[in-house]
C-alpha positions as CSV (number, residue, x, y, z in Angstrom):
1,M,5.5,-22.4,-7.4
2,P,3.6,-19.2,-8.0
3,S,5.1,-16.1,-6.3
4,D,3.5,-14.9,-3.1
5,K,1.9,-12.0,-4.9
6,S,-0.3,-14.4,-6.9
7,I,-2.0,-16.0,-3.9
8,V,-5.7,-15.4,-3.9
9,H,-7.5,-15.8,-0.5
10,V,-11.2,-16.8,-1.1
11,I,-13.6,-16.3,1.8
12,D,-17.2,-17.6,1.5
13,D,-19.4,-19.6,3.8
14,D,-20.8,-21.6,0.8
15,E,-18.5,-24.5,0.2
16,A,-19.8,-24.9,-3.4
17,V,-18.8,-21.3,-4.2
18,R,-15.4,-21.7,-2.6
19,Q,-14.7,-24.8,-4.7
20,A,-15.9,-23.2,-7.9
21,L,-13.8,-20.1,-7.4
22,A,-10.8,-22.2,-6.4
23,F,-11.1,-24.3,-9.5
24,Q,-11.6,-21.3,-11.8
25,L,-8.7,-19.3,-10.4
26,G,-6.5,-22.4,-10.2
27,S,-7.2,-23.1,-13.8
28,A,-5.8,-19.6,-14.6
29,G,-2.5,-20.5,-12.9
30,L,-3.2,-18.7,-9.6
31,D,-2.5,-20.1,-6.2
32,V,-5.7,-20.2,-4.1
33,R,-6.4,-20.5,-0.4
34,T,-10.0,-20.9,0.8
35,Y,-11.6,-20.1,4.1
36,E,-15.1,-20.9,5.3
37,S,-15.4,-17.7,7.3
38,A,-13.9,-14.3,7.9
39,A,-12.9,-15.4,11.4
40,V,-10.8,-18.2,10.0
41,F,-9.1,-15.9,7.6
42,L,-8.3,-13.4,10.3
43,E,-6.4,-16.0,12.2
44,V,-3.8,-16.0,9.4
45,A,-4.3,-12.4,8.2
46,P,-1.3,-10.9,10.0
47,T,1.0,-13.1,7.9
48,V,-0.7,-12.1,4.6
49,Q,1.4,-9.3,3.1
50,T,0.8,-9.9,-0.6
51,G,-1.8,-11.3,-3.0
52,C,-5.5,-10.4,-2.8
53,V,-8.7,-11.3,-1.0
54,I,-12.1,-12.3,-2.4
55,T,-14.8,-12.2,0.1
56,D,-18.6,-12.6,0.2
57,V,-20.5,-9.7,1.8
58,R,-23.2,-11.7,3.7
59,M,-21.7,-14.3,6.0
60,P,-22.5,-15.6,9.5
61,E,-20.8,-14.1,12.5
62,L,-18.4,-11.7,10.6
63,S,-19.6,-10.2,7.4
64,G,-17.5,-8.9,4.5
65,I,-18.0,-5.4,5.9
66,D,-16.8,-6.6,9.4
67,L,-13.7,-8.2,7.7
68,L,-12.8,-4.9,5.9
69,R,-13.0,-3.0,9.2
70,R,-10.8,-5.6,10.9
71,L,-8.2,-5.5,8.1
72,R,-8.1,-1.7,8.4
73,E,-7.5,-2.0,12.2
74,L,-4.7,-4.5,11.4
75,K,-3.3,-2.0,8.9
76,L,-3.2,-4.7,6.2
77,A,-3.4,-3.1,2.8
78,V,-4.0,-6.3,0.8
79,P,-6.5,-5.5,-2.1
80,V,-10.0,-6.9,-1.4
81,I,-12.6,-7.9,-4.0
82,V,-16.2,-8.1,-2.7
83,I,-18.7,-10.5,-4.2
84,T,-22.3,-9.9,-3.6
85,A,-25.7,-11.4,-4.4
86,H,-28.4,-9.4,-6.2
87,G,-29.8,-6.8,-3.8
88,D,-26.6,-6.3,-1.9
89,I,-25.3,-3.3,-3.9
90,P,-25.7,-0.8,-1.0
91,L,-23.5,-3.1,1.1
92,A,-21.0,-3.4,-1.7
93,V,-20.8,0.4,-1.9
94,E,-20.2,0.6,1.8
95,A,-17.5,-2.0,1.4
96,M,-15.7,0.0,-1.2
97,G,-15.9,3.0,1.1
98,L,-14.0,0.9,3.6
99,G,-11.3,0.2,1.1
100,A,-12.5,-2.7,-1.1
101,M,-11.0,-2.4,-4.5
102,D,-13.9,-3.8,-6.5
103,F,-17.2,-5.6,-6.1
104,L,-18.8,-8.2,-8.4
105,E,-22.5,-9.0,-8.4
106,K,-23.4,-12.7,-8.6
107,P,-23.6,-14.3,-11.0
108,F,-20.5,-12.8,-12.7
109,E,-18.7,-13.8,-15.8
110,D,-15.4,-15.8,-15.4
111,E,-13.5,-13.2,-17.4
112,A,-14.8,-10.4,-15.2
113,L,-13.6,-12.2,-12.1
114,L,-10.2,-12.9,-13.6
115,A,-9.8,-9.3,-14.8
116,S,-10.6,-8.0,-11.3
117,V,-8.2,-10.4,-9.6
118,R,-5.3,-9.6,-12.0
119,S,-5.9,-5.9,-11.4
120,A,-5.9,-6.5,-7.6
121,L,-2.7,-8.5,-7.8
122,D,-1.0,-5.9,-9.9
123,K,-2.1,-3.1,-7.5
124,G,-0.8,-5.2,-4.5
125,D,2.5,-5.7,-6.2
126,R,2.8,-1.9,-6.9
127,D,1.9,-1.1,-3.4
128,Q,4.4,-3.5,-2.0
129,K,7.2,-2.0,-4.2
130,R,6.3,1.5,-3.1
131,Q,6.3,0.5,0.6
132,A,9.7,-1.2,0.1
133,E,11.1,2.0,-1.5
134,R,9.7,4.1,1.3
135,S,11.2,1.8,4.0
136,N,14.6,2.0,2.2
137,I,14.5,5.8,2.0
138,E,13.3,6.1,5.7
139,A,16.3,3.9,6.7
140,R,18.7,6.2,4.9
141,L,17.2,9.4,6.3
142,A,17.2,7.9,9.8
143,A,21.0,8.0,9.6
144,L,21.0,11.8,9.4
145,S,21.9,14.0,12.4
146,N,19.4,16.6,13.6
147,R,21.4,19.4,11.9
148,E,21.7,17.5,8.7
149,R,17.9,17.0,8.8
150,D,17.5,20.8,9.3
151,V,19.7,21.4,6.2
152,L,17.7,18.9,4.2
153,K,14.5,20.7,5.0
154,G,16.0,23.9,3.8
155,L,17.3,22.4,0.6
156,V,14.1,20.7,-0.4
157,A,12.2,23.9,0.4
158,G,14.2,25.6,-2.3
159,R,16.5,27.8,-0.1
160,A,20.0,28.7,-1.1
161,N,23.0,27.7,1.0
162,K,23.4,31.3,2.3
163,Q,19.7,31.4,3.3
164,I,19.9,28.1,5.2
165,A,23.2,29.3,6.9
166,Y,21.5,32.5,8.0
167,D,18.4,30.6,9.3
168,L,20.6,28.1,11.3
169,G,23.2,30.6,12.4
170,I,26.1,28.8,10.8
171,S,28.5,29.5,7.9
172,A,27.7,28.8,4.3
173,R,30.9,26.7,4.1
174,T,29.5,24.5,6.9
175,I,26.2,24.2,5.0
176,E,28.2,22.9,2.0
177,N,29.8,20.2,4.2
178,Y,26.4,19.2,5.5
179,R,25.0,19.1,2.0
180,A,27.8,16.8,0.9
181,N,27.1,14.5,3.8
182,L,23.4,14.5,2.9
183,M,24.1,13.4,-0.6
184,M,26.4,10.7,0.6
185,K,24.2,9.3,3.4
186,T,20.9,9.4,1.3
187,Q,22.7,8.2,-1.9
188,A,20.8,10.8,-3.8
189,A,21.9,11.3,-7.3
190,S,20.8,15.0,-7.5
191,L,18.9,17.6,-5.5
192,S,15.7,16.6,-7.3
193,D,16.3,13.1,-6.2
194,L,16.7,14.3,-2.6
195,V,13.4,16.2,-2.9
196,R,11.7,13.1,-4.2
197,M,13.0,11.1,-1.2
198,A,11.8,13.8,1.2
199,L,8.3,13.8,-0.3
200,I,8.1,10.0,-0.1
201,A,9.3,9.9,3.5
202,G,6.8,12.7,4.4
203,I,9.5,15.2,5.5
204,L,8.1,17.8,3.2
205,S,4.7,18.1,1.6
206,S,4.2,18.8,-2.1
207,A,2.4,22.1,-1.0
208,D,5.6,23.2,0.7
209,T,7.7,22.7,-2.4
210,S,5.2,24.5,-4.6
211,N,5.1,27.4,-2.1
212,A,8.9,27.5,-2.2
213,S,8.8,27.8,-6.0
């Protein structure tokens, strides 16, 4: 069984196109699901967390553009490849502005499609790993007390213990204790690791760290 990340969701109102794409991608060892309309795909979209989507631009009822807008509303970051007939380039450009990863103009070469799909699957896998890391870090930081979070902000902003102690109106020794708790709760290997976590979680922006330096 292929892993979830290799599922390719093909959306096209033309049955012949769906079958051709399913055969081609299946021959390359990919797991394929086909849908005759964007509306049908949207019924299962909330359960789709990995893989990628291939969608035609011009379809009845909901177009590929409409689909991209709905996926954005649902906050589904699954990579989308748009396929388009000759003359639909402005629509394809609009689609990419809405978050589509790539567009292919019909007729396209088999290798061009496979290369685009592999790139989309790789991107989806990377995005999923980054989100998993962010969720893990956010869970660790959620365990911090308000005071520990204040100390964390001071540390990643480049302030010395004495400066943080002065800003918070507590002793430097207390700051050292908070710092030790921070390293234990976040499981940070070093101060630079702590800074990286804070950036990933959005506690401090890269501009703040550069200002501090």
